[in-house]
C-alpha positions as CSV (number, residue, x, y, z in Angstrom):
1,M,0.0,0.0,0.0
2,N,1.4,3.4,-1.0
3,R,1.1,5.9,1.8
4,T,2.0,8.8,-0.4
5,K,-1.5,8.7,-1.9
6,P,-4.2,10.9,-0.4
7,F,-6.5,7.8,0.0
8,L,-5.5,4.4,1.3
9,I,-7.1,1.8,-0.9
10,S,-6.0,-1.8,-1.0
11,L,-4.8,-3.0,-4.4
12,W,-6.2,-6.4,-3.4
13,K,-9.7,-4.8,-3.3
14,V,-9.3,-3.7,-6.9
15,Q,-8.1,-7.2,-7.9
16,E,-11.1,-8.8,-6.1
17,A,-13.3,-6.3,-7.9
18,W,-11.9,-7.5,-11.3
19,Q,-12.6,-11.1,-10.4
20,R,-16.3,-10.2,-9.7
21,V,-16.6,-8.2,-12.9
22,K,-15.1,-11.0,-15.0
23,G,-17.4,-13.5,-13.4
24,N,-20.5,-11.3,-14.2
25,G,-19.5,-11.0,-17.9
26,G,-21.1,-8.3,-20.0
27,S,-20.3,-6.3,-23.1
28,A,-17.8,-3.6,-23.8
29,G,-18.5,0.1,-23.1
30,I,-17.8,3.1,-25.3
31,D,-14.1,2.2,-25.6
32,K,-15.0,-1.2,-27.2
33,I,-12.6,-3.0,-24.8
34,S,-14.1,-6.4,-24.0
35,I,-13.4,-8.3,-20.8
36,E,-11.0,-10.5,-22.8
37,A,-9.1,-7.5,-24.1
38,F,-9.0,-5.9,-20.7
39,E,-7.5,-9.1,-19.2
40,R,-4.7,-9.2,-21.8
41,D,-3.0,-6.2,-20.1
42,L,-4.5,-6.9,-16.7
43,A,-1.8,-5.7,-14.4
44,K,-1.4,-2.3,-16.1
45,N,-5.2,-1.8,-16.3
46,L,-5.8,-2.6,-12.6
47,Y,-2.9,-0.5,-11.5
48,K,-4.3,2.5,-13.4
49,I,-7.7,2.1,-11.7
50,W,-6.1,1.8,-8.3
51,N,-3.8,4.7,-8.8
52,R,-6.5,7.1,-9.9
53,L,-8.9,6.0,-7.1
54,S,-6.1,6.4,-4.6
55,S,-5.1,9.8,-5.8
56,G,-8.7,11.1,-6.2
57,T,-8.1,11.6,-10.0
58,Y,-10.5,8.9,-11.2
59,F,-13.1,10.3,-13.6
60,P,-15.5,7.8,-15.2
61,P,-15.9,7.8,-19.0
62,P,-19.4,8.2,-20.4
63,V,-21.7,5.2,-20.2
64,K,-22.9,3.7,-23.4
65,R,-26.7,4.1,-23.8
66,V,-28.5,1.1,-25.2
67,E,-32.2,0.2,-25.2
68,I,-33.7,-3.2,-24.7
69,P,-37.4,-4.1,-25.3
70,K,-39.7,-4.3,-22.3
71,S,-42.6,-6.7,-22.0
72,D,-45.1,-3.9,-22.7
73,G,-43.5,-3.2,-26.1
74,K,-41.7,-0.1,-24.9
75,M,-37.9,0.2,-24.6
76,R,-35.9,0.2,-21.4
77,P,-32.8,2.4,-21.4
78,L,-29.6,0.9,-20.0
79,G,-26.2,2.5,-19.4
80,I,-23.2,0.2,-20.0
81,P,-20.0,1.4,-18.4
82,T,-16.6,0.4,-19.7
83,V,-15.0,-2.8,-18.2
84,G,-12.5,-0.6,-16.3
85,D,-15.3,1.6,-14.9
86,R,-17.2,-1.5,-13.8
87,V,-14.0,-2.6,-11.9
88,A,-13.8,0.8,-10.2
89,Q,-17.5,0.7,-9.3
90,M,-17.1,-2.8,-8.0
91,A,-14.2,-1.8,-5.8
92,V,-16.4,0.9,-4.2
93,K,-19.3,-1.5,-3.9
94,L,-17.0,-3.9,-2.0
95,E,-16.0,-1.1,0.3
96,I,-19.5,0.0,1.4
97,E,-22.1,-2.7,0.6
98,Q,-21.9,-4.6,3.8
99,Q,-22.2,-1.5,6.0
100,W,-25.1,-0.1,4.0
101,D,-26.9,-3.4,3.6
102,A,-27.0,-3.9,7.4
103,K,-29.2,-0.8,7.7
104,F,-31.7,-1.8,5.0
105,H,-35.2,-3.0,5.7
106,A,-36.0,-6.7,6.1
107,S,-38.7,-6.3,3.4
108,S,-36.3,-4.9,0.9
109,F,-35.3,-7.9,-1.3
110,G,-33.7,-6.6,-4.5
111,Y,-30.0,-6.9,-5.2
112,R,-29.1,-8.0,-1.7
113,Q,-27.0,-10.9,-0.5
114,G,-29.0,-13.7,1.0
115,K,-32.3,-12.3,-0.4
116,S,-34.1,-13.2,-3.7
117,A,-37.1,-12.5,-5.8
118,H,-38.5,-15.8,-4.5
119,D,-38.2,-14.6,-1.0
120,A,-40.2,-11.5,-1.9
121,V,-42.9,-13.5,-3.7
122,A,-43.2,-15.9,-0.8
123,Q,-43.6,-13.1,1.7
124,A,-46.2,-11.5,-0.5
125,R,-48.1,-14.7,-0.8
126,S,-48.1,-15.1,3.0
127,N,-49.3,-11.5,3.5
128,C,-52.1,-11.9,1.0
129,F,-53.6,-14.6,3.3
130,K,-53.7,-12.1,6.1
131,Y,-54.5,-8.8,4.4
132,K,-57.3,-8.5,1.9
133,W,-56.1,-5.4,-0.1
134,V,-52.9,-4.5,-1.8
135,V,-51.5,-1.2,-3.1
136,D,-49.6,-2.2,-6.2
137,L,-47.3,0.7,-6.9
138,D,-45.1,1.6,-9.9
139,I,-42.6,4.5,-9.8
140,K,-42.5,6.2,-13.2
141,G,-39.0,6.2,-14.7
142,F,-37.4,5.7,-11.3
143,F,-33.7,5.1,-12.3
144,D,-33.8,8.1,-14.6
145,N,-35.4,10.5,-12.1
146,I,-33.5,10.0,-8.9
147,D,-32.7,13.5,-7.6
148,H,-29.0,13.9,-7.1
149,E,-29.3,16.4,-4.2
150,L,-31.5,14.0,-2.3
151,M,-29.2,11.1,-3.3
152,L,-26.2,12.8,-1.9
153,K,-28.0,13.5,1.4
154,A,-28.7,9.8,1.7
155,I,-25.1,9.0,0.9
156,D,-23.7,11.5,3.4
157,K,-25.9,9.9,6.1
158,Q,-23.7,6.8,5.7
159,T,-20.5,8.8,6.3
160,P,-18.6,6.9,3.5
161,P,-14.8,7.3,3.1
162,K,-13.9,10.5,1.2
163,W,-12.6,8.6,-1.8
164,V,-15.9,6.6,-2.0
165,R,-18.0,9.8,-1.9
166,L,-15.8,11.5,-4.5
167,A,-16.3,8.5,-6.9
168,L,-20.0,8.2,-6.2
169,V,-20.6,11.9,-7.0
170,R,-18.7,11.5,-10.3
171,W,-20.7,8.4,-11.3
172,L,-23.9,10.3,-10.6
173,K,-22.8,13.0,-12.9
174,A,-21.1,10.8,-15.6
175,D,-22.1,11.7,-19.2
176,V,-24.2,9.4,-21.4
177,M,-23.2,8.6,-25.0
178,Y,-25.9,7.7,-27.4
179,P,-25.6,5.3,-30.4
180,D,-25.2,8.3,-32.7
181,G,-22.2,9.5,-30.8
182,S,-23.8,12.4,-29.1
183,I,-23.1,13.0,-25.4
184,E,-25.5,14.2,-22.8
185,S,-24.8,15.5,-19.3
186,R,-26.9,14.0,-16.6
187,E,-28.6,16.1,-14.0
188,S,-30.6,13.4,-12.4
189,G,-30.8,9.6,-12.2
190,T,-28.4,6.7,-12.1
191,P,-28.3,4.6,-15.2
192,Q,-29.5,1.0,-15.0
193,G,-26.7,-1.3,-16.0
194,G,-24.0,0.1,-13.7
195,V,-22.5,-2.0,-10.9
196,I,-23.1,0.6,-8.3
197,S,-26.6,1.6,-9.5
198,P,-28.6,-1.1,-7.6
199,L,-27.0,-0.2,-4.3
200,L,-27.6,3.5,-4.8
201,A,-31.2,2.8,-5.8
202,N,-31.7,0.7,-2.7
203,L,-30.2,3.5,-0.5
204,F,-32.5,6.1,-2.1
205,L,-35.7,4.0,-1.6
206,H,-34.6,3.0,1.9
207,Y,-35.2,6.6,2.9
208,T,-37.9,7.5,0.3
209,F,-40.1,4.5,0.9
210,D,-39.0,1.9,3.5
211,K,-38.2,4.3,6.4
212,W,-41.3,6.4,5.5
213,M,-43.5,3.3,5.6
214,E,-41.9,2.3,8.9
215,R,-42.7,5.7,10.3
216,E,-46.1,6.5,8.8
217,F,-47.7,3.0,8.6
218,P,-45.7,0.7,11.0
219,T,-48.4,-2.0,11.1
220,L,-48.7,-2.5,7.4
221,P,-46.3,-5.0,5.8
222,F,-44.8,-4.5,2.3
223,E,-42.4,-6.1,-0.1
224,R,-40.0,-4.1,-2.2
225,Y,-37.6,-5.4,-4.9
226,A,-35.7,-2.5,-6.2
227,D,-38.4,0.0,-7.4
228,D,-41.1,-2.7,-7.6
229,A,-43.2,-2.7,-4.4
230,I,-46.6,-3.7,-2.9
231,I,-48.2,-2.7,0.3
232,H,-50.7,-4.8,2.2
233,C,-53.8,-3.2,3.7
234,T,-56.9,-4.2,5.7
235,S,-59.5,-2.4,3.7
236,D,-60.2,-0.6,0.5
237,K,-60.5,2.7,2.4
238,Q,-57.2,2.2,4.1
239,A,-55.5,1.3,0.8
240,Q,-56.8,4.5,-0.7
241,F,-55.6,6.6,2.2
242,V,-52.1,5.0,2.0
243,L,-52.0,5.5,-1.7
244,D,-52.9,9.2,-1.4
245,K,-50.2,9.7,1.2
246,L,-47.7,7.9,-0.9
247,K,-48.3,10.1,-3.9
248,G,-47.5,13.1,-1.7
249,R,-44.3,11.4,-0.4
250,M,-43.2,10.6,-3.9
251,R,-43.7,14.2,-5.0
252,D,-41.7,15.4,-2.0
253,C,-38.8,13.1,-3.2
254,K,-39.0,14.4,-6.8
255,L,-40.6,11.1,-8.0
256,E,-44.0,10.2,-9.5
257,L,-46.2,7.1,-9.3
258,H,-47.3,5.8,-12.7
259,S,-51.0,6.6,-12.9
260,E,-52.0,3.6,-15.1
261,K,-49.8,1.0,-13.4
262,T,-50.4,1.9,-9.8
263,K,-53.6,0.3,-8.5
264,I,-55.5,-1.0,-5.5
265,V,-56.2,-4.7,-5.7
266,N,-58.8,-6.8,-3.8
267,C,-57.2,-10.0,-2.5
268,D,-60.2,-11.4,-0.6
269,V,-61.0,-15.0,-1.7
270,G,-63.9,-15.3,0.8
271,T,-66.3,-12.9,-0.9
272,N,-67.8,-12.3,-4.3
273,K,-67.5,-8.6,-3.9
274,Q,-66.3,-7.1,-7.2
275,A,-63.5,-4.6,-7.3
276,K,-61.9,-2.8,-10.2
277,Y,-58.8,-4.9,-9.8
278,N,-58.7,-8.5,-8.5
279,K,-55.1,-9.4,-9.5
280,F,-51.6,-7.9,-9.6
281,D,-48.2,-8.8,-11.1
282,F,-45.1,-8.9,-9.0
283,L,-41.7,-10.0,-10.2
284,G,-43.0,-12.0,-13.1
285,F,-45.8,-13.7,-11.2
286,T,-49.5,-13.0,-11.2
287,F,-51.3,-13.1,-7.9
288,R,-55.0,-13.9,-8.2
289,R,-57.6,-16.4,-6.8
290,R,-56.6,-19.9,-7.5
291,R,-57.6,-23.4,-6.3
292,S,-54.9,-25.4,-4.6
293,I,-54.4,-28.4,-2.3
294,N,-53.0,-28.3,1.2
295,T,-50.3,-31.0,1.0
296,R,-50.6,-31.6,4.8
297,T,-54.3,-32.1,5.0
298,N,-55.0,-33.0,1.3
299,Q,-57.8,-30.5,1.3
300,V,-58.7,-28.2,-1.6
301,F,-58.8,-24.5,-0.8
302,T,-58.9,-21.2,-2.7
303,G,-56.1,-18.8,-2.1
304,F,-54.7,-15.6,-3.5
305,L,-51.7,-17.3,-5.0
306,P,-48.8,-16.5,-7.4
307,A,-48.1,-18.2,-10.7
308,I,-46.2,-17.2,-13.8
309,S,-47.9,-14.3,-15.4
310,D,-49.5,-14.6,-18.8
311,E,-47.2,-11.9,-20.1
312,K,-44.1,-13.9,-19.1
313,K,-45.7,-17.1,-20.4
314,N,-46.4,-15.6,-23.8
315,A,-42.9,-14.1,-24.0
316,I,-41.4,-17.5,-23.3
317,K,-43.6,-19.2,-26.0
318,Q,-42.4,-16.6,-28.5
319,T,-38.8,-17.2,-27.6
320,I,-39.3,-21.0,-28.0
321,N,-40.9,-20.5,-31.4
322,A,-38.1,-18.1,-32.4
323,F,-35.4,-20.7,-31.8
324,N,-33.4,-21.5,-34.9
325,W,-35.0,-24.9,-35.2
326,Q,-34.0,-25.2,-38.9
327,A,-30.4,-25.1,-37.9
328,L,-31.0,-28.0,-35.5
329,I,-32.4,-30.3,-38.2
330,P,-29.0,-31.9,-38.9
331,K,-28.3,-32.4,-35.2
332,G,-29.2,-35.4,-33.1
333,L,-31.7,-35.2,-30.3
334,D,-28.9,-35.0,-27.7
335,N,-27.6,-31.9,-29.4
336,V,-31.0,-30.3,-29.5
337,A,-31.4,-30.9,-25.8
338,R,-28.0,-29.4,-25.1
339,A,-29.0,-26.3,-27.1
340,I,-32.2,-25.5,-25.4
341,N,-31.9,-27.0,-21.9
342,P,-30.0,-24.0,-20.4
343,Y,-33.0,-21.8,-21.3
344,I,-35.5,-24.3,-20.1
345,R,-33.7,-24.9,-16.8
346,G,-33.8,-21.1,-16.2
347,I,-37.6,-21.1,-16.6
348,I,-38.0,-24.1,-14.3
349,N,-35.6,-22.7,-11.6
350,Y,-37.5,-19.4,-11.5
351,Y,-41.1,-20.0,-12.3
352,S,-41.7,-23.6,-11.0
353,K,-41.3,-22.3,-7.4
354,F,-44.9,-21.3,-7.3
355,Y,-47.9,-23.1,-8.9
356,P,-45.8,-25.0,-11.4
357,S,-48.8,-26.5,-13.2
358,E,-49.1,-23.1,-15.0
359,L,-46.0,-24.0,-16.9
360,E,-47.6,-27.0,-18.6
361,D,-48.9,-24.8,-21.4
362,I,-45.3,-23.8,-22.2
363,W,-44.2,-27.5,-22.2
364,R,-47.0,-28.3,-24.7
365,V,-45.6,-25.6,-27.0
366,L,-42.1,-26.9,-26.6
367,D,-43.1,-30.5,-27.2
368,G,-45.0,-29.3,-30.3
369,R,-41.8,-27.8,-31.6
370,L,-40.0,-31.0,-30.9
371,V,-42.7,-32.9,-32.8
372,R,-42.2,-30.7,-35.8
373,W,-38.4,-31.1,-35.6
374,I,-38.8,-34.9,-35.6
375,M,-41.2,-34.8,-38.5
376,R,-38.7,-32.8,-40.5
377,K,-35.7,-34.9,-39.3
378,R,-37.1,-38.4,-39.8
379,K,-38.8,-39.4,-43.1
380,R,-40.9,-42.1,-41.5
381,Y,-42.6,-39.5,-39.3
382,K,-43.2,-36.9,-42.0
383,G,-46.8,-35.7,-41.9
384,K,-47.6,-38.1,-39.1
385,K,-48.3,-35.8,-36.2
386,T,-50.2,-38.2,-34.0
387,K,-47.6,-40.9,-34.4
388,T,-44.8,-38.4,-33.6
389,Y,-46.6,-37.3,-30.4
390,R,-46.8,-40.9,-29.3
391,L,-43.1,-41.2,-29.9
392,I,-42.5,-38.1,-27.7
393,E,-44.6,-39.7,-24.9
394,E,-42.6,-43.0,-25.2
395,L,-39.3,-41.1,-25.0
396,K,-40.4,-39.2,-21.9
397,S,-41.2,-42.5,-20.2
398,S,-38.0,-44.3,-21.2
399,P,-35.0,-44.6,-18.8
400,R,-32.6,-43.5,-21.5
401,F,-34.4,-40.4,-22.8
402,G,-36.7,-39.4,-19.9
403,R,-34.2,-37.0,-18.4
404,L,-32.9,-35.7,-21.8
405,F,-35.0,-32.5,-21.7
406,A,-35.2,-30.5,-18.5
407,H,-39.0,-30.2,-18.7
408,W,-39.4,-34.0,-19.3
409,H,-37.4,-34.7,-16.2
410,L,-39.6,-32.2,-14.3
411,M,-42.8,-34.0,-15.4
412,Q,-41.3,-37.4,-14.4
413,L,-40.6,-36.1,-10.9
414,K,-44.1,-34.8,-10.7
415,R,-45.5,-38.2,-11.7
416,N,-43.3,-40.0,-9.2
């Protein structure tokens, strides 16, 4: 450690940051230097980052602005930092995350070690049994509209090291480069896509929402995953009161609730009372009235339960149909399985956690595509759909092929 520098930063921390960034992968920023290219001159690149952070002369390059499609057909803006800037951000994150996270609310689940989206959904499911109304809130353009002055107040409450604060201020103000090469200075927001952005977002909403709820409505539970949150209430009247107060709180914090996406939902399964909204989406799952079986008592009951949303289900079907099946025609069935199983396992790992029977529609679509693949691959099955479906069922039940596709194995486990 060089004590001639104004700030004492361990070079080992920068090296650990590099390992995390490398493990996360990702594309190049505006300098077009990939992770592989960065690693080819690793010692020099890491020393440069450490030297500039330690001397207070680190200035982040502009982030590359890209847009990815959202499920509603609109585009989500992302800011992609350079690989070197991601390393610098990760070094700062390693310095402060543990201290900051210890202060966060137990019902804040997003981007936190030891917490997951499944934890948030499970808590929401439990609370929907106890509370009959939900405020489903959506913050309009949250990441783009975080007020820098308020953000800095939240940062200063944590009393971070001077070099950390200096770097955080510069990241907040870092320019954005658009695809046409134009550069825009940023007066508010923190771009989605940065290593440090989720931590900053959680800190901002810790004071804007979590602590406010704890102070104003201490008896009402909630779940928050980044900027996606729901509040549980005992009545429609109470939910409306909470929502009105929350709108004012958001205005005070220079934010706005989305008027169309924010709603009050009736979760009561014991009444036929009609409400404007009787379901809500949270983290890719739709909560609504569903029949289920109590595995302990074997009794059928109706609960307000989560399952994969129709929106996500339709998007998965479109992805399956968009696979390059034609390119797989020359391949064997084993190769087809290797090509698609990583995607299928991802679906199973996330969406089968709650009400997995809702995935069966997806598996029918996938099996249908496999039938079409076999009909094109094997002449004796050409045009014989019924015969090919029987073959699929035989393969599913066979010891050799029953585990070949991830969803076949899942159905085997269910049958057993």
